[in-house]
PyMOL CGO cylinders between C-alpha atoms (Angstrom):
from pymol import cmd
from pymol.cgo import CYLINDER

trace = [
    CYLINDER, 17.31, 41.63, 108.34, 17.23, 44.03, 111.39, 0.3, 1, 1, 1, 1, 1, 1,
    CYLINDER, 17.23, 44.03, 111.39, 20.10, 43.51, 113.81, 0.3, 1, 1, 1, 1, 1, 1,
    CYLINDER, 20.10, 43.51, 113.81, 19.47, 44.46, 117.09, 0.3, 1, 1, 1, 1, 1, 1,
    CYLINDER, 19.47, 44.46, 117.09, 22.69, 45.53, 119.49, 0.3, 1, 1, 1, 1, 1, 1,
    CYLINDER, 22.69, 45.53, 119.49, 21.90, 47.41, 122.61, 0.3, 1, 1, 1, 1, 1, 1,
    CYLINDER, 21.90, 47.41, 122.61, 20.08, 50.33, 121.89, 0.3, 1, 1, 1, 1, 1, 1,
    CYLINDER, 20.08, 50.33, 121.89, 21.22, 50.50, 118.18, 0.3, 1, 1, 1, 1, 1, 1,
    CYLINDER, 21.22, 50.50, 118.18, 19.08, 48.94, 115.14, 0.3, 1, 1, 1, 1, 1, 1,
    CYLINDER, 19.08, 48.94, 115.14, 21.34, 48.45, 111.82, 0.3, 1, 1, 1, 1, 1, 1,
    CYLINDER, 21.34, 48.45, 111.82, 19.69, 47.61, 108.65, 0.3, 1, 1, 1, 1, 1, 1,
    CYLINDER, 19.69, 47.61, 108.65, 22.08, 46.07, 105.90, 0.3, 1, 1, 1, 1, 1, 1,
    CYLINDER, 22.08, 46.07, 105.90, 21.51, 46.99, 102.35, 0.3, 1, 1, 1, 1, 1, 1,
    CYLINDER, 21.51, 46.99, 102.35, 22.31, 43.68, 101.10, 0.3, 1, 1, 1, 1, 1, 1,
    CYLINDER, 22.31, 43.68, 101.10, 19.78, 42.47, 103.58, 0.3, 1, 1, 1, 1, 1, 1,
    CYLINDER, 19.78, 42.47, 103.58, 17.21, 45.11, 102.48, 0.3, 1, 1, 1, 1, 1, 1,
    CYLINDER, 17.21, 45.11, 102.48, 17.72, 43.85, 98.92, 0.3, 1, 1, 1, 1, 1, 1,
    CYLINDER, 17.72, 43.85, 98.92, 17.18, 40.31, 99.96, 0.3, 1, 1, 1, 1, 1, 1,
    CYLINDER, 17.18, 40.31, 99.96, 14.06, 40.88, 101.71, 0.3, 1, 1, 1, 1, 1, 1,
    CYLINDER, 14.06, 40.88, 101.71, 12.88, 42.53, 98.74, 0.3, 1, 1, 1, 1, 1, 1,
    CYLINDER, 12.88, 42.53, 98.74, 13.55, 39.49, 96.37, 0.3, 1, 1, 1, 1, 1, 1,
    CYLINDER, 13.55, 39.49, 96.37, 12.06, 37.15, 98.72, 0.3, 1, 1, 1, 1, 1, 1,
    CYLINDER, 12.06, 37.15, 98.72, 8.70, 39.45, 99.42, 0.3, 1, 1, 1, 1, 1, 1,
    CYLINDER, 8.70, 39.45, 99.42, 8.41, 39.80, 95.53, 0.3, 1, 1, 1, 1, 1, 1,
    CYLINDER, 8.41, 39.80, 95.53, 8.64, 35.90, 95.09, 0.3, 1, 1, 1, 1, 1, 1,
    CYLINDER, 8.64, 35.90, 95.09, 6.18, 35.58, 97.83, 0.3, 1, 1, 1, 1, 1, 1,
    CYLINDER, 6.18, 35.58, 97.83, 3.88, 37.85, 95.84, 0.3, 1, 1, 1, 1, 1, 1,
    CYLINDER, 3.88, 37.85, 95.84, 4.76, 36.52, 92.35, 0.3, 1, 1, 1, 1, 1, 1,
    CYLINDER, 4.76, 36.52, 92.35, 5.24, 33.08, 92.99, 0.3, 1, 1, 1, 1, 1, 1,
    CYLINDER, 5.24, 33.08, 92.99, 2.23, 32.55, 95.71, 0.3, 1, 1, 1, 1, 1, 1,
    CYLINDER, 2.23, 32.55, 95.71, -0.10, 34.83, 94.92, 0.3, 1, 1, 1, 1, 1, 1,
    CYLINDER, -0.10, 34.83, 94.92, 0.16, 36.47, 98.53, 0.3, 1, 1, 1, 1, 1, 1,
    CYLINDER, 0.16, 36.47, 98.53, -0.52, 40.12, 99.45, 0.3, 1, 1, 1, 1, 1, 1,
    CYLINDER, -0.52, 40.12, 99.45, 1.92, 42.29, 101.03, 0.3, 1, 1, 1, 1, 1, 1,
    CYLINDER, 1.92, 42.29, 101.03, -0.46, 42.63, 103.97, 0.3, 1, 1, 1, 1, 1, 1,
    CYLINDER, -0.46, 42.63, 103.97, -0.70, 38.92, 104.35, 0.3, 1, 1, 1, 1, 1, 1,
    CYLINDER, -0.70, 38.92, 104.35, 3.12, 38.59, 103.96, 0.3, 1, 1, 1, 1, 1, 1,
    CYLINDER, 3.12, 38.59, 103.96, 3.49, 41.00, 106.85, 0.3, 1, 1, 1, 1, 1, 1,
    CYLINDER, 3.49, 41.00, 106.85, 0.88, 39.72, 108.98, 0.3, 1, 1, 1, 1, 1, 1,
    CYLINDER, 0.88, 39.72, 108.98, 2.09, 36.20, 108.75, 0.3, 1, 1, 1, 1, 1, 1,
    CYLINDER, 2.09, 36.20, 108.75, 5.73, 37.57, 109.53, 0.3, 1, 1, 1, 1, 1, 1,
    CYLINDER, 5.73, 37.57, 109.53, 4.46, 39.33, 112.36, 0.3, 1, 1, 1, 1, 1, 1,
    CYLINDER, 4.46, 39.33, 112.36, 2.81, 36.74, 114.10, 0.3, 1, 1, 1, 1, 1, 1,
    CYLINDER, 2.81, 36.74, 114.10, 5.59, 34.15, 113.18, 0.3, 1, 1, 1, 1, 1, 1,
    CYLINDER, 5.59, 34.15, 113.18, 8.10, 36.66, 114.96, 0.3, 1, 1, 1, 1, 1, 1,
    CYLINDER, 8.10, 36.66, 114.96, 5.88, 37.01, 118.01, 0.3, 1, 1, 1, 1, 1, 1,
    CYLINDER, 5.88, 37.01, 118.01, 5.17, 33.24, 118.17, 0.3, 1, 1, 1, 1, 1, 1,
    CYLINDER, 5.17, 33.24, 118.17, 9.00, 32.66, 118.05, 0.3, 1, 1, 1, 1, 1, 1,
    CYLINDER, 9.00, 32.66, 118.05, 9.85, 35.51, 120.82, 0.3, 1, 1, 1, 1, 1, 1,
    CYLINDER, 9.85, 35.51, 120.82, 7.17, 33.81, 123.11, 0.3, 1, 1, 1, 1, 1, 1,
    CYLINDER, 7.17, 33.81, 123.11, 8.44, 30.31, 122.44, 0.3, 1, 1, 1, 1, 1, 1,
    CYLINDER, 8.44, 30.31, 122.44, 12.14, 31.85, 123.52, 0.3, 1, 1, 1, 1, 1, 1,
    CYLINDER, 12.14, 31.85, 123.52, 10.51, 33.37, 126.47, 0.3, 1, 1, 1, 1, 1, 1,
    CYLINDER, 10.51, 33.37, 126.47, 9.09, 30.11, 127.47, 0.3, 1, 1, 1, 1, 1, 1,
    CYLINDER, 9.09, 30.11, 127.47, 12.03, 28.08, 127.04, 0.3, 1, 1, 1, 1, 1, 1,
    CYLINDER, 12.03, 28.08, 127.04, 14.18, 30.54, 128.96, 0.3, 1, 1, 1, 1, 1, 1,
    CYLINDER, 14.18, 30.54, 128.96, 11.57, 30.57, 132.11, 0.3, 1, 1, 1, 1, 1, 1,
    CYLINDER, 11.57, 30.57, 132.11, 11.82, 26.90, 131.88, 0.3, 1, 1, 1, 1, 1, 1,
    CYLINDER, 11.82, 26.90, 131.88, 15.26, 27.00, 131.90, 0.3, 1, 1, 1, 1, 1, 1,
    CYLINDER, 15.26, 27.00, 131.90, 15.71, 29.31, 134.76, 0.3, 1, 1, 1, 1, 1, 1,
    CYLINDER, 15.71, 29.31, 134.76, 12.89, 27.51, 136.61, 0.3, 1, 1, 1, 1, 1, 1,
    CYLINDER, 12.89, 27.51, 136.61, 15.06, 23.99, 136.44, 0.3, 1, 1, 1, 1, 1, 1,
    CYLINDER, 15.06, 23.99, 136.44, 18.20, 26.04, 137.50, 0.3, 1, 1, 1, 1, 1, 1,
    CYLINDER, 18.20, 26.04, 137.50, 16.44, 27.26, 140.61, 0.3, 1, 1, 1, 1, 1, 1,
    CYLINDER, 16.44, 27.26, 140.61, 14.97, 23.99, 141.35, 0.3, 1, 1, 1, 1, 1, 1,
    CYLINDER, 14.97, 23.99, 141.35, 18.54, 22.46, 141.16, 0.3, 1, 1, 1, 1, 1, 1,
    CYLINDER, 18.54, 22.46, 141.16, 19.75, 24.98, 143.51, 0.3, 1, 1, 1, 1, 1, 1,
    CYLINDER, 19.75, 24.98, 143.51, 17.02, 24.62, 145.86, 0.3, 1, 1, 1, 1, 1, 1,
    CYLINDER, 17.02, 24.62, 145.86, 17.57, 21.03, 145.92, 0.3, 1, 1, 1, 1, 1, 1,
    CYLINDER, 17.57, 21.03, 145.92, 21.10, 21.08, 146.43, 0.3, 1, 1, 1, 1, 1, 1,
    CYLINDER, 21.10, 21.08, 146.43, 20.75, 23.42, 149.46, 0.3, 1, 1, 1, 1, 1, 1,
    CYLINDER, 20.75, 23.42, 149.46, 18.07, 20.83, 151.00, 0.3, 1, 1, 1, 1, 1, 1,
    CYLINDER, 18.07, 20.83, 151.00, 20.10, 18.10, 150.24, 0.3, 1, 1, 1, 1, 1, 1,
    CYLINDER, 20.10, 18.10, 150.24, 23.27, 19.37, 152.30, 0.3, 1, 1, 1, 1, 1, 1,
    CYLINDER, 23.27, 19.37, 152.30, 20.62, 20.38, 154.94, 0.3, 1, 1, 1, 1, 1, 1,
    CYLINDER, 20.62, 20.38, 154.94, 19.02, 17.12, 155.10, 0.3, 1, 1, 1, 1, 1, 1,
    CYLINDER, 19.02, 17.12, 155.10, 20.45, 14.13, 157.17, 0.3, 1, 1, 1, 1, 1, 1,
    CYLINDER, 20.45, 14.13, 157.17, 19.42, 10.66, 156.91, 0.3, 1, 1, 1, 1, 1, 1,
    CYLINDER, 19.42, 10.66, 156.91, 17.27, 9.83, 160.37, 0.3, 1, 1, 1, 1, 1, 1,
    CYLINDER, 17.27, 9.83, 160.37, 20.07, 7.05, 161.58, 0.3, 1, 1, 1, 1, 1, 1,
    CYLINDER, 20.07, 7.05, 161.58, 23.09, 10.13, 161.02, 0.3, 1, 1, 1, 1, 1, 1,
    CYLINDER, 23.09, 10.13, 161.02, 20.59, 12.28, 163.37, 0.3, 1, 1, 1, 1, 1, 1,
    CYLINDER, 20.59, 12.28, 163.37, 20.35, 9.45, 165.92, 0.3, 1, 1, 1, 1, 1, 1,
    CYLINDER, 20.35, 9.45, 165.92, 24.02, 8.99, 166.22, 0.3, 1, 1, 1, 1, 1, 1,
    CYLINDER, 24.02, 8.99, 166.22, 24.31, 12.29, 167.48, 0.3, 1, 1, 1, 1, 1, 1,
    CYLINDER, 24.31, 12.29, 167.48, 22.09, 11.94, 169.83, 0.3, 1, 1, 1, 1, 1, 1,
]
cmd.load_cgo(trace, "trace")
């Protein structure tokens, strides 16, 4: 597995070994070709990143809507309250 930290990429020897074991199991046990494994892994990873970006975007949109609605809520006054001031 690759760990991304700031601008540094670290590989763990143990993780590399585990990846190789899993890759070999996919080849021997399921008849997959290395290219198939890589293609599907890249597609899955891409889908995961896009899904996380979408979730983050939705979260940021929801948070900004709350801020806007709170701002409008404080400025908005009921028509009867406005009439009292007049």
